[in-house]
MILUM-801831 format. One record per residue (C-alpha): residue number from 1; residue in one letter; x, y, z. Coordinates in nm, 2 decimals. Each point is the difference from the previous one (the first is absolute). Example, Ala and Ser with C-alpha at 12.3 -4.5 7.8 and 13.67 -1.06 7.14 Angstrom:
% MILUM-801831
    k  r       x       y       z
    1  A    1.23   -0.45    0.78
    2  S    0.14    0.34   -0.07
***
This chain:
% MILUM-801831
    k  r       x       y       z
    1  M   -0.79   -3.87   -1.75
    2  V    0.33    0.17    0.07
    3  I    0.09    0.35   -0.13
    4  V    0.37    0.03   -0.05
    5  S    0.19    0.33   -0.02
    6  A    0.37    0.00   -0.08
    7  T    0.20    0.31    0.08
    8  P    0.37    0.11    0.02
    9  E   -0.07    0.16    0.34
   10  I   -0.27    0.03    0.27
   11  A   -0.02    0.23    0.30
   12  L   -0.11   -0.20    0.29
   13  E   -0.02    0.17    0.34
   14  E    0.34    0.03    0.16
   15  L    0.18   -0.20   -0.28
   16  Y    0.23    0.17   -0.25
   17  T   -0.09   -0.22   -0.29
   18  Y   -0.08    0.30   -0.22
   19  A    0.16    0.30   -0.16
   20  G   -0.29    0.23   -0.08
   21  G   -0.35    0.06   -0.13
   22  L   -0.05   -0.34   -0.17
   23  G    0.08   -0.18    0.32
   24  V   -0.22    0.22    0.21
   25  L   -0.29   -0.05   -0.25
   26  E    0.04   -0.37    0.00
   27  G    0.01    0.00    0.38
   28  D   -0.33    0.20    0.01
   29  K   -0.16   -0.26   -0.23
   30  F    0.13   -0.28    0.21
   31  Y   -0.15    0.12    0.33
   32  A   -0.33    0.10   -0.16
   33  A   -0.03   -0.33   -0.18
   34  G    0.06   -0.18    0.33
   35  R   -0.28    0.19    0.17
   36  M   -0.24   -0.06   -0.30
   37  G    0.05   -0.37    0.04
   38  L    0.16   -0.05   -0.34
   39  E    0.23   -0.31   -0.04
   40  Y    0.28    0.23   -0.10
   41  V    0.37   -0.11   -0.03
   42  V    0.28    0.24   -0.08
   43  F    0.34   -0.12   -0.11
   44  S    0.30    0.23    0.04
   45  I    0.36    0.00    0.13
   46  M    0.13    0.00    0.36
   47  Y    0.26    0.27   -0.02
   48  R    0.23   -0.07    0.29
   49  R    0.14    0.35    0.02
   50  G   -0.30    0.19   -0.12
   51  Y    0.04    0.27   -0.26
   52  V    0.23    0.30    0.11
   53  D    0.03    0.26    0.26
   54  Y    0.24    0.29    0.02
   55  V    0.23    0.17    0.24
   56  F    0.17    0.32   -0.08
   57  D    0.37    0.09   -0.01
   58  G   -0.06    0.38    0.02
   59  E   -0.22    0.06   -0.30
   60  T    0.09   -0.33   -0.18
   61  P   -0.25   -0.29    0.02
   62  V    0.16   -0.33    0.09
   63  P   -0.22   -0.31   -0.08
   64  I   -0.04   -0.27    0.27
   65  P   -0.22   -0.32    0.00
   66  Q   -0.30   -0.03    0.21
   67  K   -0.04   -0.24    0.29
   68  H   -0.32   -0.19    0.08
   69  S   -0.11    0.02    0.36
   70  L   -0.03   -0.33    0.20
   71  S   -0.36    0.08    0.08
   72  A   -0.07    0.03   -0.37
   73  L    0.17   -0.33   -0.08
   74  R   -0.19   -0.18    0.27
   75  K   -0.32    0.07   -0.19
   76  L    0.13   -0.23   -0.28
   77  L   -0.01   -0.38   -0.02
   78  I    0.26   -0.20   -0.19
   79  D   -0.13   -0.25   -0.25
   80  E    0.19   -0.31   -0.13
   81  E    0.30    0.08   -0.22
   82  F    0.02   -0.11   -0.36
   83  G    0.23    0.01   -0.29
   84  I   -0.02    0.18   -0.34
   85  S    0.26    0.02   -0.28
   86  L    0.17    0.33   -0.08
   87  R    0.32    0.04   -0.21
   88  G    0.01   -0.38   -0.03
   89  E    0.03   -0.05    0.38
   90  E   -0.24   -0.09    0.27
   91  V   -0.11    0.29    0.21
   92  I   -0.17   -0.07    0.33
   93  I   -0.30    0.22    0.07
   94  R   -0.14    0.07    0.34
   95  P   -0.37    0.13    0.00
   96  W   -0.10    0.24    0.28
   97  I   -0.37    0.01    0.06
   98  Y   -0.20    0.31    0.12
   99  R   -0.37   -0.01    0.05
  100  S   -0.27    0.26    0.05
  101  G   -0.36   -0.12    0.01
  102  S   -0.06   -0.22   -0.30
  103  A    0.30    0.14   -0.19
  104  T    0.35   -0.17    0.00
  105  A    0.33    0.15   -0.12
  106  I    0.27   -0.24   -0.10
  107  L    0.35    0.16    0.00
  108  F    0.28   -0.19   -0.16
  109  E    0.35    0.01    0.14
  110  A    0.30   -0.15   -0.18
  111  V    0.20   -0.20    0.26
  112  C    0.29   -0.14   -0.20
  113  P    0.23    0.01   -0.19
  114  K    0.16    0.32    0.10
  115  W   -0.04    0.17   -0.34
  116  A   -0.37   -0.07    0.01
  117  R   -0.04    0.13    0.35
  118  A    0.11    0.34   -0.13
  119  L   -0.31    0.01   -0.23
  120  T   -0.23    0.03    0.30
  121  E    0.21    0.24    0.20
  122  Q   -0.14    0.34   -0.09
  123  A   -0.30    0.11   -0.22
  124  Y    0.11    0.14   -0.34
  125  V    0.36    0.03    0.10
  126  N    0.18   -0.20   -0.26
  127  T    0.36   -0.04   -0.12
  128  G   -0.09   -0.05   -0.37
  129  I   -0.25   -0.10   -0.26
  130  E    0.04   -0.38    0.06
  131  D   -0.06    0.04    0.37
  132  Q   -0.32    0.20   -0.07
  133  F   -0.12   -0.28   -0.24
  134  L    0.09   -0.27    0.25
  135  R   -0.19    0.17    0.28
  136  Y   -0.32    0.00   -0.21
  137  S    0.07   -0.35   -0.13
  138  L    0.03   -0.11    0.37
  139  L   -0.34    0.15    0.08
  140  A   -0.15   -0.16   -0.31
  141  K    0.13   -0.35    0.06
  142  A   -0.07    0.01    0.37
  143  T   -0.35    0.12   -0.06
  144  A   -0.06   -0.27   -0.26
  145  H    0.13   -0.27    0.23
  146  Y   -0.21    0.11    0.29
  147  I   -0.32    0.01   -0.21
  148  R    0.07   -0.34   -0.14
  149  E    0.11   -0.18    0.31
  150  R   -0.19    0.18    0.29
  151  I   -0.30    0.18   -0.13
  152  G   -0.09   -0.21   -0.31
  153  V   -0.04    0.15   -0.35
  154  E   -0.36   -0.12   -0.01
  155  N   -0.08    0.23    0.30
  156  I    0.12    0.32   -0.17
  157  S   -0.25    0.24   -0.16
  158  I    0.21    0.30   -0.09
  159  I    0.37    0.10    0.01
  160  D    0.05    0.37    0.00
  161  L    0.35    0.10   -0.11
  162  Q    0.08    0.33    0.18
  163  E    0.24    0.17   -0.25
  164  P    0.17   -0.17   -0.29
  165  H    0.29   -0.11    0.23
  166  T   -0.22   -0.29    0.11
  167  S   -0.09   -0.12   -0.35
  168  L    0.26   -0.27   -0.01
  169  I   -0.24   -0.20    0.21
  170  I   -0.19   -0.06   -0.33
  171  L    0.30   -0.19   -0.13
  172  A    0.05   -0.19    0.32
  173  L   -0.37   -0.10    0.04
  174  P   -0.19    0.01   -0.33
  175  L   -0.37    0.04    0.09
  176  E   -0.24    0.10   -0.28
  177  N   -0.24    0.29    0.07
  178  R    0.09    0.04    0.37
  179  Y    0.27    0.27   -0.02
  180  R   -0.07    0.38    0.00
  181  L    0.25    0.28    0.00
  182  I   -0.02    0.32    0.21
  183  I    0.23    0.28   -0.12
  184  H    0.09    0.24    0.28
  185  T    0.23    0.25   -0.18
  186  P    0.07    0.13   -0.35
  187  G    0.36    0.07    0.11
  188  P    0.28   -0.20   -0.17
  189  W    0.10   -0.18    0.32
  190  G   -0.35   -0.16    0.00
  191  H    0.06   -0.17   -0.34
  192  P    0.33   -0.18    0.03
  193  V    0.18   -0.16   -0.30
  194  F    0.22   -0.31    0.03
  195  P    0.22   -0.19   -0.24
  196  G   -0.18   -0.29   -0.17
  197  S    0.28   -0.23    0.09
  198  L   -0.08    0.04    0.37
  199  V   -0.36   -0.08   -0.06
  200  S    0.09   -0.30   -0.20
  201  R    0.25   -0.13    0.25
  202  E   -0.24    0.02    0.30
  203  F   -0.33   -0.09   -0.17
  204  G    0.09   -0.19   -0.31
  205  A   -0.19    0.23   -0.23
  206  Y    0.17    0.21   -0.26
  207  I   -0.22    0.31   -0.07
  208  S    0.24    0.25   -0.16
  209  N    0.35    0.15    0.05
  210  S   -0.15    0.26    0.23
  211  V   -0.31   -0.06    0.22
  212  K   -0.21    0.28    0.13
  213  L   -0.20   -0.14    0.29
  214  T   -0.30    0.22   -0.06
  215  E   -0.03   -0.13   -0.35
  216  L    0.05   -0.35    0.12
  217  A   -0.29    0.04    0.25
  218  L   -0.23    0.19   -0.23
  219  S    0.04   -0.27   -0.27
  220  N   -0.10   -0.27    0.25
  221  V   -0.29    0.15    0.19
  222  N   -0.35    0.07   -0.12
  223  K   -0.04    0.29    0.24
  224  A    0.22    0.28    0.14
  225  F   -0.07    0.29    0.23
  226  V    0.15    0.34    0.07
  227  V   -0.08    0.19    0.32
  228  S   -0.16    0.32   -0.10
  229  A   -0.22    0.14   -0.28
  230  K    0.28    0.23   -0.11
  231  Q    0.25   -0.28   -0.02
  232  H   -0.25   -0.20   -0.20
  233  S    0.02    0.23   -0.30
  234  L    0.38    0.04    0.03
  235  V    0.09   -0.37    0.04
  236  K   -0.22   -0.09   -0.30
  237  Q    0.21    0.24   -0.20
  238  L    0.33   -0.15    0.13
  239  F   -0.12   -0.36   -0.07
  240  S   -0.23    0.06   -0.29
  241  T    0.01   -0.35   -0.14
  242  H   -0.16   -0.13    0.32
  243  A   -0.23    0.29    0.07
  244  G   -0.32   -0.21   -0.03
  245  K    0.11   -0.21    0.30
  246  I    0.06    0.30    0.23
  247  S   -0.25    0.15    0.24
  248  Y    0.04    0.18    0.33
  249  V   -0.09   -0.02    0.37
  250  T    0.09    0.31    0.20
  251  N    0.21   -0.08    0.30
  252  G   -0.13    0.05    0.36
  253  I    0.13   -0.02    0.35
  254  D   -0.08   -0.21    0.31
  255  L   -0.21    0.24    0.21
  256  N    0.07   -0.21    0.31
  257  R    0.37    0.03   -0.05
  258  W    0.03    0.37   -0.10
  259  M   -0.29    0.19    0.15
  260  H    0.03    0.14    0.35
  261  P   -0.20   -0.24    0.22
  262  K   -0.22    0.28    0.14
  263  L   -0.08    0.13   -0.34
  264  L   -0.07   -0.35   -0.13
  265  K   -0.24   -0.06    0.29
  266  A   -0.17    0.34   -0.06
  267  F   -0.03   -0.07   -0.38
  268  M   -0.14   -0.35    0.06
  269  E   -0.26    0.14    0.24
  270  G   -0.08    0.30   -0.22
  271  S    0.09    0.24    0.27
  272  I    0.27    0.21   -0.16
  273  D   -0.03    0.37    0.10
  274  E    0.24    0.29    0.03
  275  T    0.05   -0.05    0.37
  276  N    0.12   -0.35   -0.01
  277  V    0.20    0.05   -0.31
  278  L    0.19    0.29    0.16
  279  E    0.06   -0.19    0.32
  280  V    0.15   -0.29   -0.20
  281  K    0.21    0.22   -0.22
  282  K    0.14    0.18    0.31
  283  E    0.09   -0.34    0.15
  284  A    0.16   -0.12   -0.33
  285  R    0.19    0.33   -0.04
  286  G    0.15   -0.06    0.35
  287  G    0.11   -0.34   -0.11
  288  L    0.17    0.14   -0.31
  289  E    0.17    0.27    0.21
  290  S    0.14   -0.26    0.23
  291  L    0.13   -0.19   -0.30
  292  V    0.16    0.31   -0.15
  293  R    0.17    0.08    0.33
  294  S    0.18   -0.33   -0.01
  295  Y    0.18    0.14   -0.30
  296  K    0.01    0.37    0.12
  297  S   -0.04    0.04    0.37
  298  D   -0.08    0.37    0.01
  299  V   -0.30   -0.01   -0.24
  300  E   -0.33    0.15    0.09
  301  F   -0.28    0.01   -0.26
  302  G   -0.19    0.27    0.18
  303  D   -0.30    0.12   -0.21
  304  R    0.16   -0.03   -0.34
  305  I   -0.10   -0.23   -0.28
  306  V    0.19   -0.33   -0.03
  307  V    0.07   -0.09   -0.36
  308  A    0.12   -0.35   -0.08
  309  W    0.18   -0.15   -0.30
  310  P    0.05   -0.37    0.09
  311  R    0.09   -0.27   -0.27
  312  R    0.28   -0.17   -0.19
  313  L    0.26    0.24   -0.12
  314  A   -0.01   -0.05   -0.38
  315  K    0.02    0.25   -0.28
  316  Y   -0.36   -0.06   -0.13
  317  K   -0.14    0.08    0.34
  318  R    0.16    0.35   -0.03
  319  P    0.14    0.05    0.35
  320  Y    0.18    0.30   -0.14
  321  F   -0.33    0.18    0.00
  322  I   -0.02    0.02    0.38
  323  S    0.37    0.06    0.05
  324  K    0.00    0.29   -0.25
  325  Y   -0.31    0.15    0.16
  326  I    0.16   -0.02    0.35
  327  I    0.32    0.17   -0.13
  328  E   -0.20    0.27   -0.18
  329  N   -0.22    0.07    0.30
  330  P    0.24    0.02    0.30
  331  D   -0.26    0.20    0.21
  332  S   -0.29   -0.24   -0.06
  333  K   -0.24   -0.03    0.29
  334  A   -0.02   -0.38   -0.06
  335  F    0.19   -0.29    0.15
  336  F    0.11   -0.25   -0.25
  337  V    0.03   -0.38    0.07
  338  L    0.20   -0.17   -0.28
  339  A    0.03   -0.38    0.01
  340  G    0.11   -0.28   -0.22
  341  K    0.30   -0.19   -0.13
  342  P    0.16   -0.07   -0.34
  343  H    0.11   -0.32   -0.15
  344  P    0.38   -0.03    0.08
  345  M    0.09   -0.01   -0.37
  346  D   -0.23    0.29   -0.10
  347  V    0.24    0.29   -0.06
  348  D   -0.29    0.25   -0.02
  349  G   -0.17   -0.14    0.31
  350  L    0.33    0.03    0.20
  351  K    0.04    0.36   -0.12
  352  Y   -0.35    0.08    0.13
  353  A    0.08   -0.17    0.34
  354  R    0.31    0.23    0.03
  355  E   -0.22    0.31   -0.08
  356  F   -0.26   -0.10    0.25
  357  R    0.27   -0.06    0.26
  358  K    0.15    0.35   -0.06
  359  L   -0.34    0.16    0.05
  360  H   -0.04   -0.21    0.32
  361  L    0.34    0.12    0.14
  362  R   -0.03    0.36   -0.10
  363  L   -0.36    0.10    0.05
  364  R   -0.21    0.00    0.32
  365  N   -0.33   -0.05   -0.18
  366  T    0.10   -0.32   -0.19
  367  V    0.06   -0.35    0.11
  368  F    0.11   -0.30   -0.21
  369  I   -0.11   -0.35    0.12
  370  H    0.25   -0.21   -0.19
  371  D   -0.11   -0.34    0.14
  372  Y   -0.36    0.03   -0.11
  373  D   -0.20   -0.32    0.05
  374  L   -0.36   -0.12    0.06
  375  T   -0.03    0.12    0.35
  376  K    0.15    0.35   -0.07
  377  A   -0.23    0.03   -0.31
  378  K   -0.31   -0.05    0.21
  379  T    0.12    0.27    0.25
  380  I    0.08    0.25   -0.28
  381  L   -0.31   -0.05   -0.21
  382  R   -0.23    0.02    0.31
  383  G    0.17    0.29    0.16
  384  A    0.09    0.24   -0.29
  385  D   -0.23    0.27   -0.11
  386  L    0.08   -0.02   -0.37
  387  L    0.15   -0.27   -0.21
  388  L    0.19    0.07   -0.32
  389  F   -0.02   -0.25   -0.29
  390  T    0.21    0.12   -0.29
  391  P    0.08   -0.28   -0.26
  392  F    0.06    0.09   -0.37
  393  S   -0.33   -0.05   -0.17
  394  G   -0.02   -0.35   -0.15
  395  W    0.27   -0.16    0.22
  396  E   -0.19   -0.09    0.32
  397  A   -0.22   -0.30   -0.08
  398  C   -0.24    0.09    0.28
  399  G    0.16    0.10    0.33
  400  T   -0.17   -0.05    0.33
  401  S    0.15    0.26    0.24
  402  Y   -0.27    0.25   -0.07
  403  M   -0.26   -0.27    0.08
  404  K    0.17   -0.08    0.33
  405  A    0.01    0.38    0.07
  406  G   -0.35    0.07   -0.10
  407  V   -0.16   -0.26    0.22
  408  N    0.18    0.17    0.29
  409  A   -0.13    0.35   -0.09
  410  T    0.33    0.10   -0.15
  411  P   -0.07    0.15   -0.35
  412  T    0.25   -0.01   -0.28
  413  L    0.14    0.24   -0.25
  414  S    0.06   -0.24   -0.29
  415  S    0.12    0.00   -0.36
  416  R   -0.24   -0.13   -0.25
  417  D    0.11   -0.36    0.00
  418  G   -0.09   -0.35    0.10
  419  G   -0.32   -0.06    0.19
  420  A    0.01    0.35    0.16
  421  I   -0.19    0.14   -0.29
  422  E   -0.28   -0.25    0.06
  423  L   -0.03    0.10    0.37
  424  I    0.10    0.36    0.05
  425  N   -0.25    0.27   -0.09
  426  D    0.21    0.31   -0.03
  427  G   -0.09    0.25    0.28
  428  V   -0.26   -0.23    0.15
  429  N    0.19   -0.30    0.17
  430  G    0.35    0.09   -0.11
  431  W    0.19    0.19   -0.27
  432  L    0.15   -0.08   -0.34
  433  F    0.28    0.17   -0.20
  434  G    0.18   -0.06   -0.32
  435  E   -0.08   -0.14   -0.34
  436  N   -0.19   -0.33   -0.05
  437  L    0.21   -0.16   -0.27
  438  S   -0.16   -0.25   -0.23
  439  E    0.33   -0.16   -0.12
  440  F    0.29   -0.16    0.17
  441  I    0.30    0.24   -0.01
  442  D    0.35   -0.12    0.06
  443  I    0.12    0.23    0.28
  444  Y    0.36   -0.11   -0.05
  445  N    0.03    0.07   -0.37
  446  D   -0.30    0.20   -0.13
  447  P    0.08    0.38   -0.01
  448  R   -0.36    0.08    0.06
  449  A    0.02   -0.13    0.36
  450  A    0.20    0.30    0.12
  451  K   -0.25    0.25   -0.13
  452  I   -0.29   -0.20    0.15
  453  D    0.19   -0.01    0.33
  454  E    0.05    0.38   -0.01
  455  L   -0.37    0.07   -0.06
  456  D   -0.12   -0.26    0.26
  457  Y    0.24    0.14    0.26
  458  G   -0.13    0.35   -0.05
  459  E   -0.36   -0.11    0.07
  460  F    0.11   -0.22    0.28
  461  S    0.19    0.28    0.17
  462  N   -0.28    0.25   -0.04
  463  K   -0.26   -0.24    0.14
  464  L    0.21   -0.12    0.29
  465  T    0.07    0.36    0.10
  466  K   -0.37    0.08   -0.02
  467  L   -0.09   -0.31    0.21
  468  I    0.25    0.10    0.27
  469  E   -0.16    0.34    0.01
  470  I   -0.35   -0.14    0.02
  471  Y    0.10   -0.22    0.29
  472  D    0.14    0.30    0.18
  473  S   -0.28    0.25   -0.08
  474  D   -0.31   -0.20   -0.06
  475  R    0.04   -0.32    0.19
  476  W   -0.36   -0.12   -0.02
  477  K    0.01    0.02   -0.38
  478  F    0.30   -0.24    0.01
  479  I   -0.17   -0.23    0.26
  480  E   -0.31   -0.02   -0.22
  481  I    0.22   -0.15   -0.28
  482  A    0.16   -0.24    0.25
  483  I   -0.34   -0.12    0.13
  484  N   -0.13   -0.04   -0.36
  485  A    0.30   -0.22   -0.07
  486  L   -0.09   -0.21    0.30
  487  K   -0.36   -0.03   -0.10
  488  T    0.06   -0.08   -0.37
  489  F    0.30   -0.22    0.00
  490  P   -0.07   -0.31    0.22
  491  L   -0.28   -0.16   -0.20
  492  R    0.19    0.05   -0.33
  493  V    0.35   -0.11    0.10
  494  D   -0.09   -0.30    0.22
  495  I    0.22   -0.29   -0.14
  496  V   -0.30   -0.23    0.03
  497  N   -0.14    0.18   -0.31
  498  A    0.31   -0.10   -0.20
  499  L   -0.01   -0.36    0.13
  500  K   -0.36   -0.03   -0.10
  501  S    0.08    0.13   -0.34
  502  Y    0.28   -0.24   -0.05
  503  Y   -0.17   -0.31    0.13
  504  F   -0.38    0.04   -0.02
  505  E   -0.07    0.19   -0.32
***
């Protein structure tokens, strides 16, 4: 029987069909499922111009679309085109097929008319509320058609809806007891609301004047998941009328994709020791230094600690913690690697990009990798000495960067959020700071957020300073934590565990 996963984005190797963490996670599931022999089919969108990259006009970020390489496109097959109805017109859909082992990804591209082509141009880059709705309607209707006509409804065992954005599939293909919802963020962008008139026009069902897709999905599934234990308690508060349906499976990562091949081999053979770990870390550090030199040619790490903050530039991830720390500690012995990009319409995110760029241009010990992607993420997380994971408590559904770092003997200084508090034992295989909040606080409107930030930053700053000092004066104490991360993380974060929980328990 076929397992279906529908997702707004998926990060396949070399393809820019993703924007961030959700896409990377779904890519990890895809590759692992293919190796496990699962009959696993993912439906998503073929974004012709990827997500977004940036060039800089001085200190100002200028967004540009991404371009798929010919070598990446050659890995895809084109299936027979078909038509769906959108906005009362026929839209021609071209399915692109990507396979890995027993797993298949079906990526839908709108071929014509011209207005529909724009829907599959760039991930999450929309011109208005109707375009957003039409994009997810396209995914829903194309998925429903493909299942009915090419897989067969009778062959489907489960359809997992990754984020409420995909819940319109329920209206396009009513199937009792086969849908499940996975909620990947508590943030408002993860719970879109659309006018009921649009829903009625495209699917012939009047629900209400305003339709919140999370409520639509939760009302039509028997089971829903969140992606960490902490989020389980918070999301049940946010959607209390459906709390009985909600359980959790903590996210994981594909070890084959993220773990340095030499460390993975040593781990599988049970031969991890200080000598081989230090040799691999030296090699990985050299790779990171080469990457950094492509942005700043005169960089030399020397013997100093390399501290990394790589992720999407968004307010809840608190990039201002590291920028403030760097400004307040101009004589720090550390080298700072900052990486990530904002959504082109995110005013806060663009501000953080400008701040990071200023630090990059003015300081010799800081680099900003503004075109962060999968390949660069692997280099950074393998080669850094310390990862910083700083989200506002309650806002990061799980996060996986600390998992990817830990399996590469890169320990993390983390806020108490997401899955980090399930994996990091403070002072043993990493470090924690800040308050572990038990309620979801609106960081944009709740006055308590500023005070929490102030207290969290104080502890963050003190701990980071201490860790830099430990690396400089008691290197073996730091290395012991790094090796503990390597020894304790892989078995717990292997994405195979999550897949088994989703499909075999």
